[in-house]
C-alpha positions in Angstrom: 182.3 -7.5 275.9 184.6 -8.9 279.0 182.9 -9.9 282.1 183.2 -6.7 284.6 181.9 -4.5 281.3 178.8 -6.7 281.0 176.9 -4.8 284.2 178.9 -1.7 284.0 179.3 -0.8 280.3 182.7 0.0 281.4 186.1 -1.7 282.9 185.7 -2.2 287.0 188.8 -1.1 288.9 188.7 -3.2 292.1 190.8 -1.4 295.1 190.9 -2.6 298.3 188.9 -1.3 301.0 191.7 -1.4 303.9 191.2 2.1 305.2 188.7 4.2 306.1 190.3 7.5 304.4 191.5 7.2 300.7 193.0 9.4 298.5 189.8 10.9 296.9 188.5 11.9 300.9 186.4 10.1 303.4 183.6 8.0 302.0 180.2 8.4 302.9 179.2 5.3 304.8 181.8 3.3 306.9 181.1 0.1 308.4 182.9 -1.6 310.8 182.2 -5.4 311.1 183.5 -7.5 314.4 182.6 -11.3 313.8 184.6 -12.5 316.8 185.8 -11.8 320.4 189.5 -11.7 319.4 191.6 -9.9 316.9 193.2 -12.0 314.3 193.5 -16.0 313.9 193.4 -18.2 317.2 196.3 -20.6 317.1 194.9 -22.5 319.1 197.0 -21.4 322.0 196.1 -19.5 325.0 199.1 -16.8 324.3 197.1 -16.4 320.7 194.0 -16.2 322.4 195.0 -13.7 324.9 196.8 -11.5 322.7 193.6 -11.3 320.5 191.5 -10.7 323.1 194.1 -7.6 324.5 193.9 -6.4 320.5 190.4 -6.0 320.4 190.1 -4.2 324.5 192.4 -1.6 322.7 190.7 -1.3 319.5 187.6 -0.7 321.1 189.3 1.5 323.5 190.7 3.5 320.7 187.6 4.5 319.4 186.8 6.8 322.1 189.1 9.3 321.1 189.9 8.7 317.6 189.9 11.2 315.0 187.8 8.6 312.1 185.5 6.6 313.4 183.3 4.1 311.3 179.1 5.1 310.9 178.3 1.8 311.9 179.4 -1.0 314.2 178.1 -4.6 313.1 178.3 -7.5 315.7 178.1 -10.9 313.9 178.3 -14.2 315.7 181.0 -14.0 318.6 181.6 -10.7 318.1 177.8 -10.3 319.8 179.8 -11.3 322.9 181.2 -8.3 323.4 178.4 -6.2 324.4 177.8 -8.5 327.0 178.4 -7.5 330.8 180.7 -10.4 331.2 183.1 -9.1 328.2 186.2 -7.4 329.2 185.2 -5.2 326.6 181.6 -4.3 328.2 182.6 -0.6 329.5 184.0 0.2 326.1 180.3 0.5 324.4 179.1 3.4 326.3 182.0 5.9 325.0 181.3 4.5 321.7 177.8 5.1 321.8 178.2 8.6 323.2 179.9 9.3 320.2 177.0 8.4 318.1 178.2 5.3 316.5 175.4 3.1 315.3 176.0 -0.1 317.0 174.1 -3.1 315.8 174.0 -6.9 316.9 172.8 -9.8 315.3 169.4 -10.5 316.6 169.5 -14.5 315.8 173.0 -14.7 317.5 171.4 -13.0 320.4 168.5 -15.3 320.5 170.9 -18.0 320.0 172.7 -16.7 323.8 169.1 -15.9 325.3 170.6 -12.7 325.7 169.4 -8.6 325.2 171.9 -5.7 325.3 171.7 -3.9 328.2 172.3 -0.3 326.5 169.0 0.5 324.5 171.1 2.3 322.3 172.6 -0.8 321.0 169.9 -2.1 317.7 169.2 -5.8 317.5 168.7 -6.5 313.8 168.0 -9.6 311.8 170.8 -10.9 309.6 168.8 -9.8 306.5 168.9 -6.5 307.9 172.5 -6.3 308.8 173.5 -7.7 305.3 171.7 -4.6 303.9 173.7 -2.4 305.9 176.9 -4.1 304.8 176.1 -4.1 300.8 175.3 -0.5 301.1 178.4 0.7 302.6 180.7 2.5 301.2 183.6 0.5 302.6 183.6 -2.3 305.5 186.3 -2.9 307.7 186.6 -6.1 309.1 188.5 -7.1 312.8 
């Protein structure tokens, strides 16, 4: 018996989860996880960081009119800063929440920052609850 057959009694097929829709149709629960204020890796220079911030802003703005949207957005670590009034992305959240996309922010990070979300529709959850959301998702997309 091979290792991948141990739990499933069948060969496990690994498929990269890089898109919201696949050939077999839309998954049941899609979660977008944002762990930072910028898209991509900061290479340590201002231009790279500025470009990453611009990409994050455009990504969140696009959810206002996108045909396919996630069921949930989970904000972890520095990603939580995106919902704060001082963030350039702050204005995007009203449109996202108006589309009935569930937005969850990490409680431990909010406590660390000493902040609470201004919009009561943003759920503050402990990391263990956020992890359960990710573990029960059909597909996770990470920015």
